[in-house]
C-alpha positions as CSV (number, residue, x, y, z in Angstrom):
1,M,42.8,3.0,8.4
2,K,39.2,3.6,7.4
3,Q,38.0,1.9,10.6
4,T,40.2,4.2,12.7
5,A,38.9,7.3,10.9
6,F,35.3,6.2,11.5
7,L,35.9,5.6,15.2
8,F,37.5,9.0,15.5
9,K,34.6,10.7,13.7
10,S,32.1,8.8,15.9
11,L,34.0,9.9,19.0
12,M,33.9,13.5,17.9
13,V,30.2,13.4,17.2
14,V,29.5,11.9,20.7
15,T,31.8,14.5,22.3
16,M,30.1,17.4,20.4
17,M,26.7,16.1,21.4
18,G,27.8,16.0,25.1
19,W,29.1,19.6,24.8
20,S,25.8,20.6,23.2
21,L,23.7,19.1,26.0
22,M,25.9,20.7,28.6
23,S,25.8,24.1,27.0
24,H,22.0,24.0,27.1
25,A,21.6,23.0,30.7
26,Q,18.8,25.0,32.1
27,R,19.9,26.9,35.1
28,Y,20.0,30.5,36.3
29,E,23.2,32.5,35.8
30,I,24.1,36.2,36.3
31,E,26.5,37.8,33.9
32,R,27.4,41.4,33.3
33,G,24.3,42.6,35.1
34,R,21.9,40.3,33.2
35,V,20.1,37.2,34.4
36,Y,19.9,34.1,32.2
37,F,18.0,30.9,32.3
38,G,19.9,28.6,30.1
39,D,20.5,30.7,27.0
40,E,17.5,33.0,27.5
41,V,17.9,36.5,29.0
42,L,15.3,37.3,31.6
43,M,14.6,40.8,30.5
44,H,12.7,41.9,33.5
45,A,14.9,40.3,36.1
46,D,16.8,42.5,38.6
47,A,20.3,41.1,38.8
48,R,21.2,42.9,42.1
49,S,18.3,41.3,44.0
50,F,18.1,38.0,42.1
51,V,18.2,34.8,44.2
52,D,18.2,31.2,42.8
53,L,15.9,29.2,45.2
54,G,16.5,25.8,43.7
55,C,14.1,23.4,42.0
56,G,13.6,25.8,39.1
57,Y,12.4,28.6,41.3
58,A,14.0,32.0,41.8
59,K,13.0,35.5,42.8
60,D,14.1,39.2,42.7
61,R,12.6,42.3,44.3
62,T,9.6,42.4,41.9
63,N,8.9,38.8,40.6
64,V,9.0,35.1,41.4
65,Y,10.2,32.8,38.6
66,M,9.7,29.1,37.7
67,N,11.9,27.7,35.0
68,G,12.6,31.2,33.7
69,H,8.9,32.3,33.6
70,V,7.3,34.9,35.8
71,L,4.6,33.5,38.2
72,E,1.8,36.0,38.1
73,N,0.3,37.5,41.3
74,V,3.1,36.0,43.5
75,D,4.6,38.3,46.1
76,P,8.4,37.7,46.2
77,S,8.7,39.2,49.7
78,T,6.6,36.3,51.1
79,F,7.5,33.5,48.7
80,R,9.3,30.6,50.3
81,L,9.9,27.0,49.2
82,K,8.6,24.4,51.6
83,E,11.4,22.2,53.1
84,R,9.7,18.9,52.5
85,S,9.5,16.1,50.1
86,T,6.8,16.0,47.5
87,W,5.6,13.0,45.6
88,R,5.5,12.0,42.0
89,H,2.7,10.1,40.2
90,R,3.6,6.5,39.7
91,R,1.9,3.9,37.6
92,H,-0.1,1.2,39.3
93,D,2.4,-1.5,38.5
94,E,5.3,0.4,40.1
95,A,6.5,0.3,43.7
96,D,3.9,0.9,46.3
97,E,5.8,3.8,47.9
98,P,6.2,6.9,45.7
99,G,9.5,8.6,45.3
100,P,10.4,12.2,46.0
101,E,10.8,14.9,43.4
102,S,10.9,18.7,43.3
103,R,7.4,19.6,42.3
104,G,4.7,20.5,44.8
105,Y,1.7,22.7,45.5
106,Y,2.2,26.4,46.3
107,K,-0.6,28.8,47.4
108,T,-0.7,32.5,47.2
109,T,-3.4,34.9,48.3
110,F,-5.4,34.4,45.0
111,N,-3.8,31.5,43.1
112,V,-2.7,27.9,43.5
113,Y,0.2,26.3,41.6
114,Y,1.5,22.8,41.1
115,G,5.1,23.2,40.0
116,D,5.1,25.8,37.3
117,K,1.4,25.2,36.4
118,K,-1.4,27.4,37.7
119,I,-4.4,25.1,38.6
120,D,-8.0,26.0,38.7
121,A,-8.5,26.0,42.5
122,M,-9.9,28.3,45.1
123,A,-6.9,29.6,47.1
124,S,-8.9,30.7,50.1
125,S,-10.1,27.1,50.9
126,F,-7.2,25.1,49.3
127,V,-5.6,22.5,51.6
128,E,-2.8,20.0,50.8
129,L,-3.7,16.6,52.1
130,G,-0.5,14.7,51.4
131,G,0.5,11.9,48.9
132,G,-0.2,14.2,46.0
133,Y,-3.8,14.9,47.0
134,A,-5.2,18.3,47.8
135,K,-8.7,19.9,47.8
136,D,-10.6,23.2,48.0
137,A,-14.2,23.8,49.0
138,F,-15.5,22.2,45.8
139,N,-12.9,20.0,44.1
140,V,-10.2,17.4,44.8
141,Y,-6.8,17.4,43.1
142,Y,-4.2,14.7,42.5
143,F,-0.7,16.0,41.5
144,G,-2.3,19.1,40.2
145,D,-5.1,17.4,38.2
146,K,-8.7,17.7,39.2
147,L,-10.4,14.4,40.1
148,K,-13.7,14.0,38.2
149,G,-16.8,12.9,40.2
150,C,-15.1,13.4,43.5
151,M,-16.8,15.2,46.5
152,A,-14.5,17.5,48.4
153,A,-16.7,17.9,51.4
154,N,-16.2,14.3,52.7
155,F,-13.0,13.3,50.9
156,V,-10.4,11.6,53.2
157,I,-7.0,10.1,52.7
158,L,-6.5,6.5,53.7
159,E,-3.1,4.7,53.5
160,G,-1.2,3.0,50.7
161,G,-2.3,5.4,48.0
162,Y,-6.0,4.9,48.7
163,A,-8.6,7.7,49.4
164,K,-12.3,8.0,49.3
165,D,-15.4,10.2,49.5
166,A,-18.9,9.3,50.5
167,F,-19.5,7.2,47.3
168,S,-16.2,6.3,45.6
169,V,-12.8,4.9,46.4
170,F,-9.7,6.1,44.7
171,Y,-6.2,4.6,44.2
172,R,-3.4,7.0,43.2
173,G,-5.9,9.4,41.6
174,S,-8.0,6.7,39.7
175,K,-11.4,5.5,40.7
176,V,-11.5,1.9,42.1
177,E,-14.2,0.1,40.2
178,G,-16.5,-2.0,42.3
179,A,-15.4,-0.7,45.7
180,M,-18.0,0.2,48.4
181,A,-16.8,3.4,50.0
182,S,-18.8,3.1,53.2
183,S,-17.1,-0.1,54.2
184,F,-13.7,0.2,52.4
185,K,-10.5,0.1,54.5
186,Y,-6.8,-0.3,53.8
187,T,-5.4,-3.6,55.1
188,G,-1.7,-3.2,54.2
189,N,0.9,-4.0,51.5
190,G,-1.3,-2.5,48.7
191,Y,-4.4,-4.4,49.8
192,G,-7.8,-3.0,50.7
193,E,-11.2,-4.5,51.2
194,D,-14.9,-3.7,51.6
195,L,-17.7,-6.0,52.8
196,F,-17.8,-8.0,49.6
197,N,-14.4,-7.8,47.8
198,V,-10.6,-7.6,48.2
199,F,-8.5,-5.2,46.1
200,Y,-4.8,-5.0,45.3
201,K,-3.4,-1.7,44.2
202,G,-6.8,-0.5,43.1
203,K,-7.8,-3.7,41.2
204,K,-10.5,-6.0,42.4
205,L,-9.3,-9.6,43.0
206,K,-11.5,-12.4,41.8
């Protein structure tokens, strides 16, 4: 009898937890002339012109929103989501091909965003290069993070997650120690080589 009561209470707890998680699902809803993101009322949102764009983005006649927050200096009349796959940052020991997710770069007249994060980049010269990489006139970025010690002027994307500038080689946003940029090339299946060494997924092989 006690075991049955315990199982019943456990089932009730699990069920209530499931209801709680479902009730806090973060999505846009319009109810009685108000716009909600989850349980939060978007006080400045215009319900009549509000459109859910997907991937956490939405807009109305005056603002663009990401996860319920207003994106500053973004014009809703020109804002569009790119119809393409973007890539997520994987660890070096994961599969060689990255998988798709919803985040990506977005550029306005004055600002650059990665997902819902505004990044310190020059919009006028900002270019997305693919594979999570992007650059402006002075800096290189990998999934929204600035790469330290990387020269934008001669930065190029290779294959297999590799990239390089005049002096350094990078693998998925990390510097490849011991690689000679001038002679480095990608040879396939995660391997790369320069005049003296062979590398696998960014690590020098002995």
